[in-house]
N, C-alpha and C positions, 0 to 999 in steps of 0.2 A: 243277376242282381237279386232276383227273388230267391234263388237257391242259397245265396250267401246269407240273406236275411233269415231264412229258415234254419240254416246251420248255426248262425249266431244265437238265435233264440233257443235252439236245442242245447247248445253248449252252455248258455247261461242257465237254463233250467237244470241241467245236469249238475253244474257247479253249485247252484243254489240248494239243490237237494242234498248234495254231498256236505255242504256247510251245515244245513239243518240237522243232518244225521250226526255230524261231529258235535254240534252244540247239544243235541239231545243226549249224546253219549256223555258229555261233560256233566249234565244235570243228573244223569243216572249214577255217575261216579260219586256225586255228592250224597245221593240217597244211600249208596252202598257204604260210604264213609261213616255216615250217621249210624247205620245199623250195625256194622261190623265192629265199631269201637265201643258199643254199648251206650252211646250217647243219646239215643232216642228217648230213653226213659229217665234221663237226668235233666233236671231243669237248669241247674247251674252247678258247676264243679268239674272235677277231673273224670275223664273216661279212660278207656284202655289205650295203650300205645302212645301215651303222652298227649293225647287230644284233650281239649278243654271245651266245655259248653258254657255259654253265658246266655241267660234268658232275660227277655224284656217283655213285660205283660202290661197291657192297657196303657196308662199314662207314662209308664217307664220308657215306652218306645220313643217318646220325645227326647230322651237322653242321647239317642243315637245321632250321629252327624246328619245334617240335613240332606246331604247328597245320598247317603244310604237310605234314609227314609223315603226320599223321592223315588229312587230306583226300585226299592221293594214295593212301594205303592203301585208303580207302573206295572210291575210283574203281577201283583195281585189283581189289578184291574184287568190286565190281559187274560189271566187265567180264568177270572170270573165270567168273561165273555163267552167262554165255552159252554156255560150253563144253559144258554139259549138252545143248544142242541142236546142237552142231557136233562137235568132235573127240571128245568123250566118248561120242557115239553109236556110235563105232567100237570098236576093240579096245584101249581104254585105260581106266585107272582112275586117278583123282587123289585125293590125300589131303584136299583141301578147304582147305588152309592156304596161302593166297596170300602170297607175299613179293615185295617190289620189289628188283630187283638193280641198276637203273640209272635215274637221273633226269637229264634234260637240261633246263636252264632257258634259254629264249630270252627275251632282254630287249632293249629299245631305250631308250636314254637312262635307264638304271637303272630302268626300269619293266618288270615281268614281262609278257611277251606271252603266254606259254604254256609248257607242259611236254611232254616226250616221256618216257613211263615205260615201262620194260621190267619185266615181272613174270613170276612162274612159280609152279608148284605141283609138288611131288614127285609122280611118276606112274609107272605101270607099263604095259608093253605086255602085253596079256592074250591076244593072238591065237595064241600057241603054248604056252600053259600051261593048266592046269585051275584056274580061279579061281572061287571061290564068294563072292558078296557078303556072306553071313552068316558067313563064316569067313576073316577077314583074314589069317590065317597062311598061306593058300594063295597069297598074293602072293609068298612067298619063292621060288617056282618061276618067277616071271615076270621079264621083263627090266625093271630099274629105269631111271629117267631123270627128265626134267622136261618139263613143257609150258611153253613160253615164248610170250609175245605182247607186243606193244607198242601203246600208244595215245597219241594226242595229247590234251592236256588244256588247257582254257581257263585263262587267267591267274588267274581267281578259284577255280580247282580245283573247279568245279561241274559241268562237262560234259566228255564225252570222246567220242572216235571212234577205233576201231581203226585202227592204221597198216596200210594196205592192202598194204604191203610186208613186214609182219611179223605175219601172222595166226597163230593158235595152231598150234604145231608141237611134236611130241614129239622130244626130243633124248635118245638113249640115253646112259646112264652108261657110261663106258669102264672 
């Protein structure tokens, strides 16, 4: 019985890792599609090989169907959770409220191939101020800004990969 349970757990772990690898591969394919079609530098319009990009910035994102907005927000939220092990281990504090400020939709023959989303959280540089996590008012003495990052998302909006050219970065508020 114990051996069967261990075998089942091992098989489940193997298939789960295989699925994650396949999903990661799908997100990488979206990144490649954006870059090889010349679409990364186009905000809206035609790219190479019949691909088309449509961009939505700021309040324009509200024009997207609710289901797409919700799915992309969930991806952005999930991606921003990684910051706890990266940029937020440094001298930064974020408010935890992720927002999407840009969506690019890559399509071919009116079929969505994938998305590139740019998202952010309000943040503060805490390296030159006295900040206490249990006293949020101490952030008033810290430099405000935002942490931005971009990710490529599969056409079904289920998997994502960070855009290697737009890793999480703090941008100070002027």
